[in-house]
C-alpha positions in Angstrom: -36.0 35.4 -42.9 -37.3 32.7 -40.6 -34.9 31.8 -37.8 -33.6 28.3 -37.5 -35.2 26.0 -35.0 -33.4 25.5 -31.7 -32.3 22.0 -32.8 -30.9 23.3 -36.1 -29.1 26.1 -34.3 -27.5 23.6 -31.8 -26.5 21.2 -34.6 -24.9 24.1 -36.5 -23.0 25.4 -33.5 -21.7 21.9 -32.7 -20.8 21.1 -36.3 -18.9 24.5 -36.7 -17.1 23.9 -33.3 -18.7 27.0 -31.7 -16.7 29.4 -33.8 -17.0 31.5 -36.9 -16.2 29.5 -40.0 -14.7 32.6 -41.7 -12.3 33.9 -39.0 -12.4 31.5 -36.1 -13.8 33.9 -33.6 -15.7 32.4 -30.6 -18.4 35.0 -30.6 -20.7 36.7 -30.7 -21.9 34.1 -33.3 -24.9 34.4 -35.6 -26.6 31.9 -37.8 -25.7 32.8 -41.4 -28.3 31.8 -44.0 -26.2 30.6 -46.9 -28.8 31.4 -49.6 -30.9 34.5 -49.7 -34.6 33.8 -49.9 -35.7 37.2 -51.3 -37.6 40.2 -50.0 -39.8 39.3 -47.0 -37.9 36.1 -46.4 -39.3 32.6 -46.1 -41.7 31.1 -43.6 -39.8 27.8 -43.8 -37.1 27.4 -41.2 -33.7 26.7 -42.7 -32.1 23.2 -42.6 -28.7 22.6 -40.9 -27.1 22.5 -44.4 -28.5 25.9 -45.2 -26.7 27.7 -42.5 -23.3 28.3 -40.9 -22.1 30.1 -37.8 -20.4 33.4 -38.5 -19.4 36.1 -36.0 -21.4 39.3 -36.2 -18.6 41.1 -38.0 -18.1 38.4 -40.7 -21.9 37.9 -41.1 -22.3 41.6 -41.9 -19.2 41.7 -44.1 -20.5 38.6 -46.1 -23.1 41.0 -47.6 -20.6 43.8 -48.2 -16.8 43.7 -48.7 -16.5 39.9 -48.2 -19.3 38.9 -50.6 -16.9 37.5 -53.3 -15.0 35.6 -50.6 -18.3 34.4 -49.1 -19.5 33.0 -52.4 -16.2 31.5 -53.3 -15.9 29.8 -49.9 -19.5 28.5 -49.8 -20.5 30.7 -46.9 -23.1 32.0 -49.2 -24.7 30.4 -52.2 -26.6 32.0 -55.1 -30.3 32.0 -54.5 -31.0 29.4 -57.2 -28.4 26.9 -56.1 -30.5 25.1 -53.3 -33.4 24.5 -55.6 -31.2 23.2 -58.4 -28.5 21.3 -56.5 -29.2 21.5 -52.8 -27.2 23.7 -50.4 -25.6 20.6 -49.0 -23.9 19.9 -52.3 -21.9 23.2 -52.1 -18.7 22.7 -50.1 -17.7 25.2 -47.4 -14.2 26.4 -46.6 -13.5 26.5 -42.9 -10.8 29.1 -42.5 -9.7 28.1 -39.0 -9.0 24.6 -40.3 -7.8 25.7 -43.8 -9.9 22.9 -45.4 -13.0 22.3 -47.5 -16.0 20.4 -46.1 -19.4 19.1 -47.3 -22.3 19.5 -44.9 -24.8 16.7 -44.2 -28.4 17.0 -43.2 -27.7 15.3 -39.9 -25.4 18.1 -38.8 -22.1 16.3 -39.7 -19.5 17.3 -42.2 -16.8 15.5 -44.2 -13.7 16.8 -45.7 -13.3 17.1 -49.5 -10.2 17.8 -51.6 -9.7 21.2 -53.2 -9.7 19.5 -56.6 -13.2 18.1 -56.0 -14.3 21.5 -54.8 -13.1 23.2 -57.9 -14.7 20.6 -60.1 -18.1 21.0 -58.5 -18.0 24.8 -58.2 -17.0 25.2 -61.8 -19.9 22.9 -62.8 -22.4 24.9 -60.7 -21.1 28.4 -61.3 -19.1 28.2 -64.5 -17.1 31.3 -65.4 -18.3 33.0 -62.3 -16.2 30.7 -60.1 -13.1 31.5 -62.2 -13.8 35.3 -61.8 -14.1 34.9 -58.1 -10.8 33.0 -57.9 -9.0 35.6 -60.0 -10.4 38.5 -58.0 -9.4 36.9 -54.7 -5.9 36.2 -56.0 -5.5 39.8 -57.2 -6.5 41.1 -53.7 -4.2 38.6 -52.0 -1.2 39.8 -54.0 -2.1 43.6 -54.1 
C-alpha cells in the first residue's frame, strides 16, 4: 500500500493525540489503513479519513485476533465501504477516551452518540454488525 503523505501522517498523529486509538500506547505508532486496497496495494496515497494511528502491536493484531474488534470499532472498514459511503462516514471508537468519533477530511473529529453509531453501522453492515456485537459481548463475559 502507498504510504500517507507527510502532511496526512502529521494530521493523523495530531488528530489521534499521538497515541494508539485502540490501546492508548504512545508508541511505536504506525499509520493504519482502515480499508484494505487489495493485492499489490494502491498507488493513491490515503486521505486522513482513511487512516488511524495504532501501535505496532494493535496494528498487527487488527489483522489477526482483533479483527472483529477492529471492524466493530471502525479501526478497519470493509474494502467496499469507502467507495460506497466514504471512510469518513464510518465512526471510530477511541478506546483511551471511551467515545465514538467521526473523522473529517481536514484532520479534525467530532464526537457522536453510541445510538447514532449503531444506527449508521447497522445501515452499512446490516446483520454483520449485530454478529460482531454479539461476538464481542460473548468474549467480554467469557
